[in-house]
C-alpha positions in Angstrom: -211.9 -80.9 -11.5 -208.2 -81.0 -12.2 -206.3 -78.0 -11.0 -203.5 -76.5 -13.0 -200.1 -76.7 -11.4 -198.2 -73.4 -11.9 -194.7 -73.8 -13.1 -192.2 -72.6 -10.5 -190.5 -70.3 -13.1 -193.9 -68.7 -13.8 -194.6 -68.4 -10.1 -191.3 -66.7 -9.5 -191.8 -64.3 -12.4 -195.3 -63.4 -11.2 -194.0 -62.7 -7.7 -191.2 -60.4 -9.1 -193.7 -58.7 -11.4 -196.1 -58.0 -8.5 -193.3 -56.6 -6.4 -192.2 -54.3 -9.2 -195.7 -53.2 -9.8 -196.2 -52.5 -6.1 -193.0 -50.4 -6.0 -194.2 -48.3 -9.0 -197.6 -47.9 -7.4 -196.1 -46.6 -4.2 -194.0 -44.1 -6.1 -197.0 -43.0 -8.1 -199.0 -42.4 -4.9 -196.2 -40.2 -3.5 -196.2 -38.2 -6.7 -199.9 -37.8 -6.5 -199.5 -36.4 -3.0 -196.7 -34.1 -4.1 -198.7 -32.8 -7.1 -201.6 -32.0 -4.8 -199.3 -30.2 -2.4 -197.7 -28.2 -5.2 -201.1 -27.1 -6.4 -202.8 -26.2 -3.1 -200.4 -25.8 -0.3 -196.8 -25.2 -1.4 -195.6 -21.5 -1.4 -194.7 -20.1 -4.8 -191.0 -19.9 -4.0 -190.8 -23.6 -3.2 -192.6 -24.9 -6.3 -189.6 -25.1 -8.5 -188.1 -27.6 -6.1 -191.4 -29.6 -6.3 -191.1 -29.6 -10.1 -187.6 -31.0 -10.0 -188.4 -33.5 -7.2 -191.5 -34.9 -8.9 -189.6 -35.0 -12.3 -186.9 -37.1 -10.7 -189.4 -39.5 -9.1 -191.4 -39.8 -12.3 -188.2 -40.7 -14.1 -187.5 -43.4 -11.6 -190.9 -44.9 -12.3 -190.2 -44.6 -16.0 -186.9 -46.4 -15.5 -188.6 -49.2 -13.6 -191.3 -49.5 -16.2 -188.8 -49.9 -19.1 -186.1 -51.7 -17.2 -184.4 -54.9 -18.5 -186.0 -56.7 -15.5 -189.5 -55.6 -16.5 -188.9 -56.6 -20.1 -187.8 -60.1 -19.1 -190.7 -60.6 -16.7 -193.2 -59.4 -19.3 -191.7 -61.7 -22.0 -192.1 -64.7 -19.6 -195.6 -63.9 -18.4 -197.0 -63.1 -21.8 -196.1 -66.5 -23.2 -199.4 -68.1 -24.2 -199.0 -71.1 -21.9 -198.2 -68.8 -19.0 -201.0 -66.3 -19.5 -203.4 -69.1 -18.8 -202.2 -69.2 -15.2 -202.9 -65.5 -14.5 -206.2 -64.2 -13.2 -208.1 -61.6 -15.3 -206.9 -58.6 -13.4 -203.2 -59.6 -13.6 -203.5 -60.4 -17.3 -204.9 -56.9 -17.9 -202.1 -55.4 -15.9 -199.4 -57.4 -17.7 -200.9 -56.4 -21.0 -200.9 -52.6 -20.1 -197.3 -52.8 -18.9 -196.2 -54.6 -22.0 -197.9 -52.0 -24.3 -196.2 -49.2 -22.4 -192.8 -51.0 -22.3 -192.8 -51.7 -26.1 -193.7 -48.1 -26.9 -191.5 -46.3 -24.3 -188.4 -48.4 -24.0 -186.6 -46.4 -26.6 -187.2 -43.0 -24.9 -184.0 -41.8 -23.3 -184.4 -41.4 -19.5 -182.9 -37.8 -19.5 -185.4 -36.8 -22.2 -188.3 -38.1 -20.1 -187.0 -36.3 -17.0 -186.7 -33.0 -18.9 -190.3 -33.4 -20.1 -191.6 -34.3 -16.6 -189.9 -31.2 -15.0 -191.2 -29.0 -17.8 -194.8 -30.0 -17.4 -194.6 -29.4 -13.6 -193.1 -26.0 -14.2 -195.7 -25.3 -16.9 -198.5 -25.6 -14.4 -197.1 -22.8 -12.2 -196.6 -20.7 -15.3 -200.2 -21.2 -16.3 -201.4 -20.1 -12.9 -199.4 -16.9 -13.1 -200.6 -16.3 -16.6 -204.2 -16.8 -15.6 -203.8 -14.5 -12.5 -202.3 -11.7 -14.6 -204.4 -12.3 -17.7 -201.1 -12.7 -19.7 -201.2 -16.0 -21.5 -198.3 -15.0 -23.7 -196.2 -15.9 -20.7 -197.4 -19.5 -21.0 -196.7 -19.8 -24.7 -193.0 -20.8 -24.4 -194.0 -23.7 -22.1 -196.8 -24.8 -24.5 -194.4 -24.7 -27.5 -191.8 -26.8 -25.6 -194.4 -29.4 -24.5 -195.6 -29.7 -28.1 -192.0 -30.2 -29.3 -191.5 -33.0 -26.7 -194.7 -34.6 -27.8 -193.6 -34.6 -31.4 -190.3 -36.3 -30.3 -192.2 -39.0 -28.4 -194.5 -39.6 -31.4 -191.5 -40.1 -33.6 -190.0 -42.6 -31.1 -193.3 -44.4 -30.7 -193.8 -44.7 -34.4 -197.0 -44.3 -36.5 -198.3 -45.1 -39.9 -200.4 -42.1 -41.1 -200.3 -39.2 -38.6 -198.0 -38.3 -35.7 -201.0 -37.7 -33.4 -202.0 -41.4 -33.9 -199.1 -42.3 -31.7 -200.3 -40.0 -28.9 -204.0 -40.9 -29.2 -203.1 -44.5 -28.6 -201.9 -43.6 -25.1 -205.5 -42.7 -24.1 -207.7 -44.4 -26.7 -205.9 -47.5 -28.0 -206.7 -48.1 -31.7 -208.2 -44.6 -32.3 -206.6 -42.7 -35.2 -206.9 -39.2 -36.7 -208.5 -40.9 -39.7 -211.3 -42.2 -37.5 -211.5 -39.1 -35.3 -211.7 -36.4 -38.1 -215.2 -37.6 -39.4 -216.5 -37.6 -35.8 -215.4 -34.0 -35.2 -216.6 -33.0 -38.6 -220.1 -34.2 -37.8 -220.0 -32.6 -34.4 -218.9 -29.3 -35.9 -221.7 -29.5 -38.5 -224.4 -30.0 -35.8 -222.9 -27.4 -33.5 -222.9 -24.8 -36.3 -226.5 -25.6 -37.2 -227.5 -25.2 -33.5 -225.7 -21.8 -33.3 -227.5 -20.7 -36.5 -230.9 -21.6 -35.0 -230.1 -19.7 -31.8 -229.0 -16.6 -33.8 -232.1 -16.8 -36.0 -234.4 -17.1 -33.0 -233.7 -13.4 -32.2 -233.7 -13.9 -28.5 -230.7 -12.9 -26.5 -229.0 -15.7 -24.6 -228.6 -14.8 -20.9 -224.9 -15.5 -20.3 -224.5 -13.4 -17.2 -224.5 -16.4 -15.0 -221.1 -17.4 -16.5 -219.6 -14.0 -15.8 -220.2 -14.0 -12.0 -217.9 -14.7 -9.1 -218.9 -17.5 -6.8 -218.1 -17.8 -3.1 -215.3 -20.3 -2.4 -217.1 -21.3 0.8 -220.3 -22.0 -1.1 -218.4 -24.1 -3.5 -216.8 -26.0 -0.6 -220.2 -26.5 0.9 -221.6 -27.9 -2.3 -218.6 -30.2 -2.7 -218.9 -31.5 0.9 -222.5 -32.4 0.1 -221.8 -34.1 -3.3 -218.6 -35.9 -2.5 -220.1 -38.6 -0.1 -222.9 -39.2 -2.6 -220.4 -40.2 -5.3 -218.4 -42.3 -2.9 -215.6 -40.0 -1.9 -214.6 -40.8 1.7 -213.7 -37.5 3.4 -211.9 -39.4 6.2 -209.5 -40.9 3.5 -209.0 -37.8 1.5 -209.0 -34.0 1.5 -210.9 -31.1 -0.1 -208.8 -28.0 -1.0 -208.6 -25.0 -3.3 -206.6 -24.8 -6.6 -206.4 -22.1 -9.3 -208.6 -24.4 -11.4 -211.1 -25.8 -9.0 -211.5 -27.1 -5.5 -209.3 -30.2 -5.5 -210.1 -33.5 -4.1 -207.2 -35.7 -3.3 -207.5 -39.3 -2.2 -204.6 -40.8 -0.2 -204.2 -44.5 -1.1 
């Protein structure tokens, strides 16, 4: 069987792409660790520093992902003849990077940094709002996040609805036009279920949702379940957050 000989230009581009991808992955791992520390360990007075630090690092990742170098490498590697030399995993990774590059290259880096810092600060604001049962305090952050998302949607571009541009980040190809009928059907069945429950005349026992549960018992349960689902406790940690007990894997 004849083996394909990889063009030296393609080989060099592939090596540079993998080095760039590795750098981005390393930065992302550090951000993951910083995010975990901010949520479970960092004192409140130090969290604003974490927000700015992670915002800066996320911006560096963004700059690498939409850099001229990345654009040139993706253009070379996505040529039909060159794609044939790539293994399945690398082809998928190149495709994902190219989709992100094409969508995000027009976003100003300072705008992206402002958004990254805002979302980190918003997490702390939400925790305080939750603790004091004062969610009006979180509203300004939520309004600003929505405003940024609208700006990003305009930059990404869309045909029918601004949310289409944002949906595509998580569910490529999904649109509001496709999603609305799905939720309409879900709403219809949910309303009918609620009506049947109400007509039944029996009071639903909801007290279980209004109880406080021991943190130690939650930890005990998590320590039992985590190994079963493949989480290696020698390679990660189990800690408390305002939302839940947080599992963080170090890679």
